Each structure stands twice: as structure tokens, then as C-alpha cells.
N, C-alpha and C positions, 0 to 999 in steps of 0.2 A: 504494500499500500504506500509506504514511504517512498520507495523507488518510483512508483507510478506518479505521485505528485511532484517528485523532482523532474521527471520527464515532462510533466506539464508545465512546470515552471520554466524549464529550459527551453521549451517550445514557444512559450509566451515571450521570453526573453528575445528569442531569435526573430520573432514576428515584430516585436517592438523596435528592435534594431533595424530591421529591413524598412519599417515604416519611417523610422527617423531618417535613415539615409535618403529616402526618396523625398521626404519632406525637405531636406536640405537643400535639394536642387530647386524646390518651388519657393521656399521661403527661409532664408537664414534667420538666426535671432534677429528680432526686431531692433535695428540699430540704425539710427538716424546718421546720415553722412555728414561728418563735421567738415568745416571749411579748413582746407589744408593750406590754401594760399593766399588768405587774408593777410595783409601786411606786406606781401611781395608783389603779386601780380595786381592787386588792388587794395584800397585802404582796409584797415582792420577794425575801424570803429563805424558805427552806424552813421553819425554825423558827417565824418570825414568822406565816407563812400557816397552818400547823398549828395555832398557838396560837389564831388568830382564828377558823378553822374549828371547832376544839373549843368555844370561847365560844359561837358561833352555834348549834351543834348542842345545847349545854346549854339554851338558852332557847327553842329551836324549838317550834312548836306542830304536830306532824304529825297527819295524820288515820289512824284505824284503819280501813283499807279491807280488806274481805273478799276481793275478787278481786285478780288479778294487774294491777298497773299497766301500762297500755299507752302513756299519754301524759301528760306534765306540761306545763303552762304555767308558766314560771319567769322571774322578773325578771332583767334583765342589768345593774342599775346598780352602782355601787361598793358594796363589801360593808359599808360603814359605813351605807349608806342601806337597801339591800334585802336584806341577807344573812339576816336572821332569816326573812323570807318565803321566800327560796330554799332555805335550810336546812330549813325545814319542809316543802317540796315533797319534797326528796330523801329526808328521813328517813321520809317515808311508804312509802317502798319497803323491804321487807325486803332486808337486805344480801346474803342468800344467793340472791336471785332470779336464775335462770340465763338471762340474755338473750344472744342471739347477736350483735346489734349495737345501737349507739345511733345514731340518727339526730338531728342537731340542725339545726333549722331556724330561720333568723333573716331579718330584712328589713333590707337595707342602710341604714346611717347616712351613709356617706361618699362612696360611688360609686353613680352612677345609670347602669343599663344594662338593656337588655331581656334577659329571660330569667333563668336561674338558674345561678349559679357553684357547682360542687361541688369541694371541694379534694381533689386526687388527686396532689400533688406530693411529699408525704412525711408524717411523723407530727407530732402537736401536742405542743410542749414547754411545760411550766410549771416553777416552782420545784420542784413535787413530782415532777418526772420526766416520762417520755414517755408518751403514749397512742397506740396504733397506729391507724392508719387502715386502713378496708376498702377497699383500692384497687380491688379486683375489682368491687365494687358500684359504686363511683365511676366506673370506666371503662364499666361496662355502661351506666349512666345516660347517660353522655356519647355512647356509640355508638348507642343506641336512641332517644334524644329530641334533636332539633335545637334545642330551647330550653334545654338543659342542657350546660354546657360548663366549662371551667376558665378563669378570669380572675383572674389573680394579684392585681391590685389590690383586688379584691373582698374578700380575705382579709387583706392585709397590716396594714391599720389598722381591721379590724372587730372591735369589743370584744365583741359580743353572743355571739359562740360561745366566744371565749377565756375568759370569765369563768365559763362553765358548767363548764369542764374541772377545775379544782381541787375543785369539790364533788364530782364523779364519782370522782376519785381518792382523796378523803377517805373517800367513803361505801362504795365497793365494794372488796372485798378484791383483786379483779383486774378492772380496767375492760375490758369488751368492745371490740372495734374500733369506732370512730365513723365516720360519714358526715356531714361538715359542708357544709351548703347554705345559700348566701346569696342571697335573692331581690333582684333588681336593681331592680324597680319594684313599685309597690303597685297591683294591679288585679285584678279578679275573674278575668279570663282567665288571668293568670299563675298565680293560685292554683289555679284548675281544671286547668290543664295540670299543674302540679307534683303535685296530688293523684292526677291519672291515672297519672303516671309512678310514684309511690311506693306507690300502692294494693297492688301485689303484696307488698310488704315490710311493710304495715301489719297485722301478724299478732302473736299474744300473745308470740312469742319474740323480738321486737324492741322497743325502747323508743324513743318519739319525744319529744324535748325540743323545746318550742316556746319560744323566747327572746323575751320581750316584757314590756315595761312598760305601763302603762296611761295614765291621763290624764296630760297634761303641762302643768303651771304654772297650773292654777286655784287658787283658795283652798282651804283644808283641807276646809271643809264641803261646797264644790262637788265637790272630787275624792272624797270619800266617797260622795256621791249619784250622781255619774256612773259611778264605777267599780262601784257595786252594780249599777246598770242594765246595765253591760256584761257583768258576770259572770252575771247572771240570764239574758241573752240567750245567752251562751255554753253555759251548762248545758242549754239546750233542745236543743242538738245541731242547730239548724236554721241554716244559713247566711244564709237570708233574714232571719230575725228579727235575727240578729247585725249584718248590715249595715245593716238599717233603723234598728236601735238607735243605731249609731255616726253614722248620717246625722242622726238626730233630735237627738242630743247636740250635733252640729256646728252645727246650725241654731239652737241656743238663744241664741246670742250671749253665751255665758258669758264673763265677763272674764278675760283671759289664757289662755284654753284655745287651745292650739295644735293638740292632737289628743286624742281621747277614748281612743286606744289605739294606741301608736307601731308595734307589730309586728302590725297587724290583718291583713296579707296572709298571714303566717305562720300566725295563728290561723285565718283562713278556709281555709287549705289543709288543716289538721287536720280542721276541721268537715266539708269536702267528703268526707274519707275516714270520719270517724266516723259521719256520718249513714247510711253503708251498713252499719254493724255494729250490729245489734240487741242484741248482747251487751255492748256498751259503754255504760257509764253515766259522765256527767261531774259532777263534784261539787267544790265549793269546798273549799280546805283552810284557808287563812289570808290575811287581808288587812291591809295597813298601807301607810303612804305616808311620803314623806320627812320630813313634818311631825311624825312620831312619832319620828324618829331624834335622836340628840344633836346631830347637824351641820347639821340642816335648819331652816327657819322654816315658819310656816303661812300666809304670804301668797301664796307661789308653791311648788306642791308637785308631786311626780310619784307616781302611784299604782302600787301593786304588788300583784298577786294571785299565789297559788299555787292552781292548780286541776288537778286529777287526772282522768284517764279510765281506768277500770278495768273488767275483765271482770265480768259478773253472771251468775248462773245464772237459768233463766227464772222460778223462784219469786221471785227478789230484784228483777227488773226492774220499776221503778215505771212505771205508765201515767199520764202527766199529759196533760190536755187544757187548751188554752187557752180563755179565755172565748168567743172567736170559734168555735172548734171546737165547743164545748158548744152554743152558740146554733144552728150549722149542723146538728148532730145532731138537735136539737129540731125544727128547721124541716122537716128530712127526714122525721121521724116524723109531724108534723103534716100535712104534704103527702101522705104516704103514705095515712094514716088517711082524709082527706077524699076523696082522689081514688078510693080503693078502695071506699068506701061509696057515693060518688055514682055512679061509673062502672064499678066492677067491675075496674079496671086498676090496674096497678102504676106508680107515678111513675117517669119516666126521670130519673136524676140526672146532670147533666153532669159528665164525669170532671175537666175543669179546675177545678172548684169545690171539689174534694176534696182534703184535705191527706194527708201521709204517715200520720198517726195514724188517720185515718178509714179508711184502705185496709188497716191492719193487721188481721189475724185476732184476734178477741176474742169472749169469751162476753158476752151481754147479756140483760137481762130489760126487758121493757116492760111498765109497770102503767098502767092506764087508771082514772081517779077521776071520779066524778059526785056533786055534792053533798057532797064531802068523804069518800065512801065508795067502796071498791074496785069497779070495773066490769068488770074483766078484767086477767089477769097472766099471761104465758107468757114463758119465756126458754129459751136455748140455751147449755150450758156448754162444748161442744166443737164450735164451728163450723168449717166448711171454707170459710167465706166472709169477705170483710172486714167490719168493724165496721158500716159504714153499711149493708151488705146485710142483715146479722143484725138490725139495728134495724128495718129495712123489714119483713122477714119476721115478726118478733116482734109488731110493731104490728098487722099484719094478723091474726095469730093471736090476740092478746089481744083484739081487737074482735069476732072470728067464731068462735074454736074453744076458748074457755075454757068447759068443761062446766058450770061453776057459774052461768053467766049466759047469757041470751038474746043473740043477735048485736046489735051496737050498730046503731041505726038512724040515718038521716040527721037527723031531728028531734032526736037527743041531742047531735049534734056541737058545738053551741055551748056545751054545759054540761059538756063533758068536758075533763079537764086530763090531761097526760101526764107520766110520770116514767120515766127510763130509768136503769138500773143496768148500768154497764159492769164486767164481772168480771175479777178477777185469776185466774190458774190455780188449780186446786184443789190442796190440800196435805193428804195424808192425816195423821191424828193418831192417836196411840196412848193418849192420856189426855185426858179432858175439861178438864184444867187448861189444855190449850193453846187452848181454845175461850174467847174473850172476847165475850160477847154485846154487840151494838152496834157493836163494831169488825169482828167476823167474822160472815159468814153460815155456816149449818151445811147440809151435804149429807150423807145417809145412804142407804145401800144394803143390801139384805138379801134373798137368795132372789129376785133379779130385780126386786125392787120398790125404788122409791127416792122421795125427797122432800126439799124443801129449804125453808128460811126464809132470806130475805135480810137483810142487817145490821139495816135499819130495823125489822124486825119486833119485835125486842126493845125497842126504844124506844117503839113503838106500843103494845105490850101491856103492858109492865112486868112480864113474866113472869120468874121466876128461871131460872137455867140449866137446872135439872133440869126445870121445867115446859116450857120452851121445847123441850127435846129430846123430852119426852114427847108435846106436841101434834104436833111434826113427825113422830114416829114413827106416831102414830095416825091423824092427819088428812091428812098429806102422803104419807107412805110406804105407809100401808095395813097397818101391822104393829102389834102390840099396843103398849100405852102404854110398857112398859119394853123394847120391842124394840130400842131404840137401842143396848142394852148388849151386844148380839150383832152389831150392824150394823158395816159398815166406815163410819167417819166422816172427813169431809173438811171443812176450813174454807177460806174464801176472803174477799177483801175486794171493795169495790165502790166505784167513782166514781158518786155519785148526782146527777143533774142533772134539773130538772123544772120545768114550768110552774107558776105559782101556782094552788093549788087553788081551783076555783070553787064557790061555795055555792049 
């Protein structure tokens, strides 16, 4: 009997230990994270910290963003060095923006480990008080993702999350719960895995702070140049462009350059998420480096960018093509034209050669010129096909279905040049004051008839606004000269790319 009881006690102990070990992953002993860098990176007392933040906000240079801020890249150096840049980032968010949570992502400076550590042991403390942790989200991330866990040492002496907290406390009337994440290694795989885990939370009601400085220790002029290249790559929202830019900068053998971007894996995590959000636009806010501070020199500097990601409406979303994409689109149009005229077939485009932009749905016009004169032009405003497909379709239509011209013949191909106009969405206007010839194209519709002039028509003809509207009404829409006054009017813009016109 006694041995049986001992067996039960032993079994109970084993179960208790197993339960305790699993619970250790979910929640360590509830311990608030104490400020480790008060008095070094920022003032140690409440009054001194509030005073410095007040001064930084006074000279900050925020951006006036139309949409809700979803993510910010913010430097994490000492406030004397990067405080104005950081304050510019936070000041770009309206103080009454109702976020549910704030995720703070940082790349580890002191501990190297595989995976990501999320703090779930308690709240964060600073001289300004306590900021609550969203322990439910932290524990969910730990339980659902094997590469996310709590590793105490990853947070104890990591400044890149701690220095962000006082800005949040100063800026928001009430700081939403935070989810602090430290990446233990810098790799594309780690960034991609973390992005997958966080994507369900990458929604407009949550704010994502990416804590990162930029170039480390080049000269002032080298830092300005390198950091601009890095920022330009980030705002493309393309992880490949960002990574290749960093690699190119690293391979330049720039004196004293240790890294072009210290928290690149955290930024990469954000880009892997941002590229899936068509409504998210990235834009620079403010740049500086330690050489501009009162405490730094210009021989060895650290670069700081504030960059925001914010929601845009469809009308506000810019459509930007790289030079490589523009050339590829012209090549597609040229190949389509020649293959169809010679063989009556549509050119097959390898999907592996197409970028995300060329697969987006977008309106487009294709214009053909010969001897400097128009030889055919047809477009589509409301496509249900990707851009490259619309360009193919409109290329064939311009060559064979423009009723003003005979179909293009094979003997004409060497003398034809191509121009492609990629269109922004139509925007209805109520006054012609909103129509700026040369910048905008005009589209009008009345009683089932419609017509348009592309933006370049105003430059080519030199017509006044009223003459442009009159010609469009009579010659394109097939209504009387002043019929535009009763028509529904729309404006749009165009990215115009083309081959050199052949004489």
C-alpha cells in the first residue's frame, strides 16, 4: 500500500513537472521588464525625460499623411543622437488614432539565437510609468509557432525595444498593449517565418514599430548616399530590391562601413507583410545621422530614417514602375505586335519573367506611330486582366482594329514605334477647374457615348482647356462641341513609356 502511494506521488510529481515546463514557455514568472537604459540612452527621471521629449517634439519634422499609419521604421539610438528623427516618426501619427495593439520588432544586438523571442513575462516599465503587455497574443504566438518563444536574455539588455516605449508614452494619451519581439538572427528565412506568423495581425487596427538604425560608421557623405539608397529600396515595398540594395552597398568596400542597415531583418519582416497589402504605401518622413547632432562627429556616423507605411484609397495609390519593368513591358508589346502580324498568334509570356506590378490589374492604352504620326491607338480603362495582358490585347487592337486606319502590315513593322500609357483609376469631377491638361487625361460619357484624350494630347496640340474638351466631345465621344457641359467628366493620370519615334 505504501509503495503504491509512493508510485502515485511520483507520477503526480512527474505530471506537475511536465506541466510546469510547458507553462514556462507560455508564461515565465510574472516579472515586469525593468528599464535597463534609463540614464544612458535617455534620461533616468520622469521630469528630465518629459523635458527632453518635449524639446524633441518641438523640433520634429512629421509628415502629413492622409491615411492611417500602419507601420513606422524608427531609430533606436540614444535620444541625443536620433531623438528628432524618432519624434518625427511618432508625431506623424494623430494622437487619437485608436490602435488595439502595438507590435515592436527589433533585431538583437547582444544575444544571438535561432528564432524570435516575444516578451510574455510582464509589463514594460520606464521612468514615465508602465506599459501593458498583450500576453494573450504573446502566448498565442508561442503556442502556434515553434520558432517563437520566450528567451529572457534576449530582452534583459536589449535597448532597441526599450527606447521606443517613452515615445509611445509621451505621444499617446493611453498606450495600447504592446507585443515586443526580438529577432535572434539575421536571415531571410527568419524574417519570412516571422512575417507569416504576424500577417494575421498586420491590420489597420494594429501599429507595427520597426526599430532600426541605418548605416553604421561610414563618413558623413557616404552615410547620406547609402542611407538614401536604402530608403529608396524600402519604399518600393519589394523585399528583393531591399536585399539587393543592401548587398550592393556592402560590396562597395566603403571605408568603415560595418552594415548599411543594422535592423535589416526586422525591416525585411515588415516588407514581407507590406508587399501583400496593396492599400499600404511606404513613404519617407525625415532623415538625419549622428553627424548632425551636437554630440557626434562626421568621420564615423550612424544613419537614422523615419519611414511610415500608411493606408491609401484606390485613387491615391501611386503606380510606380522600375526602368526594368518599363523595358519589359515595351518588349512584351513589341514581341506581341510582330508575332501577331507575322503569324496571327499571341506571344506566350513566361510567368517567371513577370513582376508583381506587371501582374496587377490596370488600364492601359497602346499607341502606334509611324513617321512620327499616329498609326493606331486603342485602350481599356476597366480591365479584368493583369497589366501585361492588357498591353498585349491593346497592342493587337491598335494594330488591327482602330477604324481610323488600315490594319498594320508586316512591311511597316520596322518603321513603327510603340507608346504605352498606363492609367490610374478614373476620378469623377464636378468642375473643370479640377482638370489640368497635360497632367490629366479626360474621359467623358453622355447618353451611352464616350470618348477620351490621353494626358499627352494637350502637349501635342497646344489646345486650351475648353478646346480640348470641345474636340473630345465632338470627335471622340460623338456629341456636339459643347456636349461636355452635360456629360459626366472623369480625369486620370498616366505613366507614359515608349520607344524613340522613328522618322
